[in-house]
N, CA, C and O atoms as a GROMACS GRO file, in nm:
protein
  344
    1MET      N    1  10.509   7.656  10.578
    1MET     CA    2  10.538   7.795  10.601
    1MET      C    3  10.581   7.812  10.748
    1MET      O    4  10.531   7.743  10.837
    2ASP      N    5  10.672   7.903  10.769
    2ASP     CA    6  10.723   7.929  10.902
    2ASP      C    7  10.612   7.980  10.994
    2ASP      O    8  10.528   8.060  10.952
    3GLU      N    9  10.612   7.933  11.117
    3GLU     CA   10  10.506   7.972  11.211
    3GLU      C   11  10.508   8.122  11.240
    3GLU      O   12  10.403   8.183  11.258
    4ARG      N   13  10.626   8.182  11.246
    4ARG     CA   14  10.634   8.326  11.270
    4ARG      C   15  10.570   8.404  11.156
    4ARG      O   16  10.502   8.504  11.179
    5LEU      N   17  10.591   8.357  11.034
    5LEU     CA   18  10.531   8.423  10.918
    5LEU      C   19  10.380   8.408  10.919
    5LEU      O   20  10.307   8.502  10.889
    6LYS      N   21  10.332   8.289  10.954
    6LYS     CA   22  10.188   8.268  10.964
    6LYS      C   23  10.126   8.360  11.069
    6LYS      O   24  10.020   8.419  11.047
    7LYS      N   25  10.194   8.374  11.182
    7LYS     CA   26  10.143   8.461  11.288
    7LYS      C   27  10.141   8.606  11.242
    7LYS      O   28  10.046   8.679  11.270
    8ARG      N   29  10.246   8.648  11.173
    8ARG     CA   30  10.252   8.786  11.123
    8ARG      C   31  10.140   8.812  11.023
    8ARG      O   32  10.078   8.918  11.025
    9ILE      N   33  10.115   8.716  10.935
    9ILE     CA   34  10.008   8.731  10.835
    9ILE      C   35   9.872   8.740  10.904
    9ILE      O   36   9.789   8.823  10.867
   10LEU      N   37   9.849   8.656  11.005
   10LEU     CA   38   9.723   8.662  11.078
   10LEU      C   39   9.706   8.795  11.150
   10LEU      O   40   9.595   8.847  11.157
   11MET      N   41   9.814   8.849  11.203
   11MET     CA   42   9.806   8.979  11.271
   11MET      C   43   9.771   9.091  11.172
   11MET      O   44   9.698   9.183  11.207
   12PHE      N   45   9.824   9.083  11.051
   12PHE     CA   46   9.789   9.182  10.949
   12PHE      C   47   9.641   9.173  10.915
   12PHE      O   48   9.573   9.274  10.902
   13TYR      N   49   9.590   9.049  10.900
   13TYR     CA   50   9.448   9.034  10.870
   13TYR      C   51   9.361   9.086  10.985
   13TYR      O   52   9.259   9.150  10.961
   14LEU      N   53   9.400   9.058  11.107
   14LEU     CA   54   9.327   9.107  11.223
   14LEU      C   55   9.327   9.260  11.225
   14LEU      O   56   9.223   9.322  11.249
   15ALA      N   57   9.442   9.319  11.201
   15ALA     CA   58   9.450   9.466  11.198
   15ALA      C   59   9.364   9.522  11.085
   15ALA      O   60   9.303   9.628  11.101
   16GLY      N   61   9.357   9.453  10.972
   16GLY     CA   62   9.273   9.497  10.861
   16GLY      C   63   9.125   9.495  10.898
   16GLY      O   64   9.051   9.587  10.862
   17VAL      N   65   9.083   9.392  10.968
   17VAL     CA   66   8.943   9.384  11.010
   17VAL      C   67   8.912   9.496  11.110
   17VAL      O   68   8.808   9.560  11.101
   18ILE      N   69   9.003   9.519  11.203
   18ILE     CA   70   8.982   9.625  11.302
   18ILE      C   71   8.977   9.762  11.233
   18ILE      O   72   8.889   9.843  11.264
   19ASN      N   73   9.069   9.788  11.141
   19ASN     CA   74   9.068   9.915  11.069
   19ASN      C   75   8.942   9.933  10.987
   19ASN      O   76   8.885  10.043  10.982
   20ALA      N   77   8.897   9.827  10.922
   20ALA     CA   78   8.773   9.836  10.844
   20ALA      C   79   8.654   9.864  10.936
   20ALA      O   80   8.567   9.945  10.903
   21PHE      N   81   8.650   9.796  11.050
   21PHE     CA   82   8.542   9.820  11.146
   21PHE      C   83   8.544   9.964  11.196
   21PHE      O   84   8.440  10.030  11.204
   22LEU      N   85   8.662  10.014  11.230
   22LEU     CA   86   8.672  10.152  11.277
   22LEU      C   87   8.632  10.251  11.167
   22LEU      O   88   8.568  10.352  11.195
   23GLY      N   89   8.670  10.222  11.044
   23GLY     CA   90   8.629  10.307  10.933
   23GLY      C   91   8.478  10.311  10.917
   23GLY      O   92   8.420  10.418  10.896
   24LEU      N   93   8.415  10.196  10.928
   24LEU     CA   94   8.268  10.191  10.919
   24LEU      C   95   8.205  10.265  11.036
   24LEU      O   96   8.106  10.337  11.019
   25TYR      N   97   8.261  10.247  11.154
   25TYR     CA   98   8.206  10.315  11.271
   25TYR      C   99   8.213  10.467  11.254
   25TYR      O  100   8.115  10.537  11.280
   26VAL      N  101   8.328  10.517  11.211
   26VAL     CA  102   8.342  10.661  11.192
   26VAL      C  103   8.248  10.709  11.082
   26VAL      O  104   8.188  10.816  11.094
   27ALA      N  105   8.236  10.631  10.975
   27ALA     CA  106   8.148  10.673  10.865
   27ALA      C  107   8.001  10.677  10.907
   27ALA      O  108   7.927  10.764  10.862
   28ILE      N  109   7.960  10.584  10.993
   28ILE     CA  110   7.819  10.577  11.032
   28ILE      C  111   7.789  10.666  11.153
   28ILE      O  112   7.696  10.746  11.151
   29GLU      N  113   7.868  10.650  11.258
   29GLU     CA  114   7.839  10.720  11.383
   29GLU      C  115   7.913  10.853  11.398
   29GLU      O  116   7.872  10.936  11.479
   30GLY      N  117   8.018  10.873  11.323
   30GLY     CA  118   8.098  10.993  11.340
   30GLY      C  119   8.029  11.121  11.300
   30GLY      O  120   8.066  11.229  11.346
   31ARG      N  121   7.929  11.111  11.218
   31ARG     CA  122   7.856  11.231  11.172
   31ARG      C  123   7.785  11.302  11.286
   31ARG      O  124   7.759  11.422  11.278
   32ALA      N  125   7.754  11.229  11.390
   32ALA     CA  126   7.680  11.288  11.502
   32ALA      C  127   7.767  11.382  11.585
   32ALA      O  128   7.716  11.477  11.645
   33PHE      N  129   7.897  11.357  11.589
   33PHE     CA  130   7.981  11.438  11.678
   33PHE      C  131   8.108  11.492  11.613
   33PHE      O  132   8.191  11.552  11.681
   34LEU      N  133   8.125  11.472  11.482
   34LEU     CA  134   8.243  11.524  11.412
   34LEU      C  135   8.200  11.605  11.290
   34LEU      O  136   8.095  11.578  11.232
   35PRO      N  137   8.281  11.703  11.252
   35PRO     CA  138   8.250  11.776  11.129
   35PRO      C  139   8.264  11.683  11.006
   35PRO      O  140   8.341  11.587  11.010
   36PRO      N  141   8.190  11.710  10.900
   36PRO     CA  142   8.192  11.622  10.782
   36PRO      C  143   8.332  11.602  10.723
   36PRO      O  144   8.366  11.491  10.680
   37GLU      N  145   8.413  11.706  10.720
   37GLU     CA  146   8.548  11.694  10.664
   37GLU      C  147   8.633  11.596  10.746
   37GLU      O  148   8.708  11.517  10.690
   38THR      N  149   8.621  11.603  10.876
   38THR     CA  150   8.695  11.512  10.964
   38THR      C  151   8.648  11.369  10.946
   38THR      O  152   8.728  11.276  10.946
   39VAL      N  153   8.518  11.351  10.931
   39VAL     CA  154   8.464  11.217  10.908
   39VAL      C  155   8.522  11.158  10.780
   39VAL      O  156   8.562  11.042  10.777
   40ARG      N  157   8.527  11.238  10.673
   40ARG     CA  158   8.582  11.189  10.546
   40ARG      C  159   8.728  11.149  10.561
   40ARG      O  160   8.767  11.042  10.514
   41TRP      N  161   8.808  11.234  10.626
   41TRP     CA  162   8.951  11.204  10.639
   41TRP      C  163   8.976  11.082  10.728
   41TRP      O  164   9.062  10.999  10.696
   42LEU      N  165   8.904  11.072  10.837
   42LEU     CA  166   8.922  10.956  10.925
   42LEU      C  167   8.878  10.826  10.856
   42LEU      O  168   8.943  10.723  10.869
   43THR      N  169   8.767  10.833  10.785
   43THR     CA  170   8.719  10.715  10.712
   43THR      C  171   8.821  10.673  10.606
   43THR      O  172   8.852  10.555  10.593
   44LEU      N  173   8.871  10.770  10.532
   44LEU     CA  174   8.973  10.740  10.432
   44LEU      C  175   9.098  10.680  10.497
   44LEU      O  176   9.155  10.584  10.446
   45PHE      N  177   9.138  10.737  10.608
   45PHE     CA  178   9.256  10.689  10.681
   45PHE      C  179   9.239  10.542  10.721
   45PHE      O  180   9.327  10.460  10.694
   46PHE      N  181   9.128  10.509  10.786
   46PHE     CA  182   9.106  10.372  10.833
   46PHE      C  183   9.091  10.274  10.717
   46PHE      O  184   9.145  10.164  10.723
   47PHE      N  185   9.020  10.312  10.611
   47PHE     CA  186   9.005  10.222  10.497
   47PHE      C  187   9.136  10.203  10.421
   47PHE      O  188   9.162  10.095  10.369
   48ALA      N  189   9.217  10.308  10.413
   48ALA     CA  190   9.347  10.295  10.347
   48ALA      C  191   9.436  10.198  10.423
   48ALA      O  192   9.501  10.113  10.362
   49PHE      N  193   9.439  10.209  10.555
   49PHE     CA  194   9.519  10.115  10.633
   49PHE      C  195   9.462   9.974  10.629
   49PHE      O  196   9.537   9.877  10.633
   50ALA      N  197   9.332   9.962  10.622
   50ALA     CA  198   9.271   9.829  10.608
   50ALA      C  199   9.314   9.766  10.475
   50ALA      O  200   9.344   9.647  10.469
   51ALA      N  201   9.315   9.846  10.369
   51ALA     CA  202   9.358   9.795  10.238
   51ALA      C  203   9.504   9.749  10.244
   51ALA      O  204   9.538   9.643  10.190
   52VAL      N  205   9.589   9.827  10.307
   52VAL     CA  206   9.730   9.788  10.321
   52VAL      C  207   9.742   9.661  10.404
   52VAL      O  208   9.823   9.574  10.373
   53ASP      N  209   9.662   9.652  10.510
   53ASP     CA  210   9.668   9.533  10.596
   53ASP      C  211   9.622   9.407  10.524
   53ASP      O  212   9.666   9.297  10.560
   54PHE      N  213   9.536   9.420  10.426
   54PHE     CA  214   9.495   9.302  10.349
   54PHE      C  215   9.588   9.276  10.230
   54PHE      O  216   9.597   9.163  10.182
   55TRP      N  217   9.655   9.378  10.181
   55TRP     CA  218   9.745   9.362  10.067
   55TRP      C  219   9.881   9.308  10.110
   55TRP      O  220   9.939   9.223  10.041
   56PHE      N  221   9.933   9.354  10.222
   56PHE     CA  222  10.068   9.319  10.262
   56PHE      C  223  10.088   9.169  10.286
   56PHE      O  224  10.195   9.118  10.250
   57PRO      N  225   9.994   9.095  10.344
   57PRO     CA  226  10.014   8.950  10.356
   57PRO      C  227  10.032   8.880  10.222
   57PRO      O  228  10.105   8.781  10.213
   58ARG      N  229   9.967   8.929  10.119
   58ARG     CA  230   9.987   8.871   9.986
   58ARG      C  231  10.131   8.890   9.939
   58ARG      O  232  10.190   8.800   9.878
   59VAL      N  233  10.185   9.007   9.968
   59VAL     CA  234  10.325   9.034   9.932
   59VAL      C  235  10.418   8.942  10.011
   59VAL      O  236  10.513   8.887   9.955
   60LEU      N  237  10.392   8.925  10.139
   60LEU     CA  238  10.474   8.836  10.222
   60LEU      C  239  10.469   8.692  10.170
   60LEU      O  240  10.572   8.626  10.159
   61LYS      N  241  10.349   8.645  10.137
   61LYS     CA  242  10.336   8.509  10.084
   61LYS      C  243  10.410   8.494   9.952
   61LYS      O  244  10.476   8.393   9.929
   62LYS      N  245  10.398   8.594   9.864
   62LYS     CA  246  10.464   8.588   9.734
   62LYS      C  247  10.615   8.583   9.752
   62LYS      O  248  10.683   8.504   9.686
   63LYS      N  249  10.669   8.668   9.839
   63LYS     CA  250  10.814   8.668   9.862
   63LYS      C  251  10.859   8.536   9.923
   63LYS      O  252  10.966   8.485   9.888
   64TRP      N  253  10.781   8.480  10.013
   64TRP     CA  254  10.816   8.352  10.074
   64TRP      C  255  10.818   8.242   9.969
   64TRP      O  256  10.909   8.159   9.967
   65ARG      N  257  10.717   8.240   9.881
   65ARG     CA  258  10.713   8.138   9.775
   65ARG      C  259  10.832   8.153   9.679
   65ARG      O  260  10.890   8.053   9.636
   66GLN      N  261  10.867   8.276   9.646
   66GLN     CA  262  10.983   8.299   9.559
   66GLN      C  263  11.112   8.252   9.626
   66GLN      O  264  11.197   8.190   9.561
   67ALA      N  265  11.126   8.281   9.754
   67ALA     CA  266  11.246   8.237   9.826
   67ALA      C  267  11.253   8.085   9.833
   67ALA      O  268  11.360   8.027   9.821
   68GLN      N  269  11.138   8.020   9.854
   68GLN     CA  270  11.136   7.874   9.858
   68GLN      C  271  11.168   7.814   9.722
   68GLN      O  272  11.240   7.714   9.714
   69ALA      N  273  11.116   7.873   9.616
   69ALA     CA  274  11.146   7.824   9.481
   69ALA      C  275  11.294   7.840   9.450
   69ALA      O  276  11.355   7.751   9.390
   70LYS      N  277  11.353   7.951   9.489
   70LYS     CA  278  11.495   7.974   9.466
   70LYS      C  279  11.578   7.875   9.546
   70LYS      O  280  11.677   7.821   9.495
   71LEU      N  281  11.540   7.851   9.670
   71LEU     CA  282  11.611   7.755   9.754
   71LEU      C  283  11.602   7.615   9.696
   71LEU      O  284  11.701   7.542   9.695
   72ASN      N  285  11.484   7.576   9.649
   72ASN     CA  286  11.467   7.444   9.588
   72ASN      C  287  11.548   7.431   9.460
   72ASN      O  288  11.605   7.325   9.432
   73ALA      N  289  11.555   7.538   9.382
   73ALA     CA  290  11.634   7.535   9.259
   73ALA      C  291  11.782   7.521   9.291
   73ALA      O  292  11.854   7.450   9.221
   74GLN      N  293  11.828   7.588   9.396
   74GLN     CA  294  11.968   7.576   9.436
   74GLN      C  295  11.999   7.437   9.487
   74GLN      O  296  12.109   7.385   9.464
   75ARG      N  297  11.906   7.375   9.555
   75ARG     CA  298  11.926   7.239   9.605
   75ARG      C  299  11.932   7.138   9.491
   75ARG      O  300  12.010   7.043   9.495
   76GLN      N  301  11.849   7.159   9.389
   76GLN     CA  302  11.842   7.064   9.278
   76GLN      C  303  11.953   7.085   9.178
   76GLN      O  304  11.990   6.992   9.106
   77ALA      N  305  12.008   7.205   9.170
   77ALA     CA  306  12.111   7.233   9.072
   77ALA      C  307  12.236   7.148   9.091
   77ALA      O  308  12.283   7.091   8.992
   78PRO      N  309  12.293   7.136   9.211
   78PRO     CA  310  12.412   7.052   9.226
   78PRO      C  311  12.383   6.904   9.197
   78PRO      O  312  12.470   6.834   9.145
   79ALA      N  313  12.265   6.857   9.230
   79ALA     CA  314  12.231   6.717   9.204
   79ALA      C  315  12.219   6.690   9.054
   79ALA      O  316  12.255   6.582   9.008
   80SER      N  317  12.170   6.785   8.978
   80SER     CA  318  12.153   6.763   8.835
   80SER      C  319  12.286   6.780   8.760
   80SER      O  320  12.300   6.727   8.650
   81LYS      N  321  12.384   6.853   8.815
   81LYS     CA  322  12.512   6.870   8.749
   81LYS      C  323  12.595   6.743   8.757
   81LYS      O  324  12.666   6.711   8.661
   82ASN      N  325  12.590   6.671   8.867
   82ASN     CA  326  12.667   6.550   8.888
   82ASN      C  327  12.575   6.432   8.918
   82ASN      O  328  12.566   6.390   9.034
   83PRO      N  329  12.507   6.380   8.818
   83PRO     CA  330  12.412   6.272   8.846
   83PRO      C  331  12.482   6.142   8.886
   83PRO      O  332  12.420   6.059   8.953
   84GLY      N  333  12.607   6.119   8.847
   84GLY     CA  334  12.674   5.994   8.880
   84GLY      C  335  12.746   5.994   9.011
   84GLY      O  336  12.780   5.887   9.061
   85SER      N  337  12.772   6.108   9.070
   85SER     CA  338  12.847   6.112   9.195
   85SER      C  339  12.754   6.095   9.315
   85SER      O  340  12.637   6.131   9.308
   86PRO      N  341  12.806   6.040   9.424
   86PRO     CA  342  12.720   6.010   9.542
   86PRO      C  343  12.680   6.132   9.618
   86PRO      O  344  12.609   6.122   9.718
   0.00000   0.00000   0.00000
């Protein structure tokens, strides 16, 4: 896998952990200094972004695997059409 893609995937996971931590912090500690409605919306916001941050790397990996399979199929197709030619 390309190093840039690996780095991007790791950054998404890191952002997901940070968003989940912030969501937990707001849910636990936010009640002391924020109205309940604001706590709910902020918690939902952080957890929603955490979910996206954990879901999106799977999409990137899936697209990369599909692109690699297509590239491999294109490489093998000319070789299988002319098995006798050099």
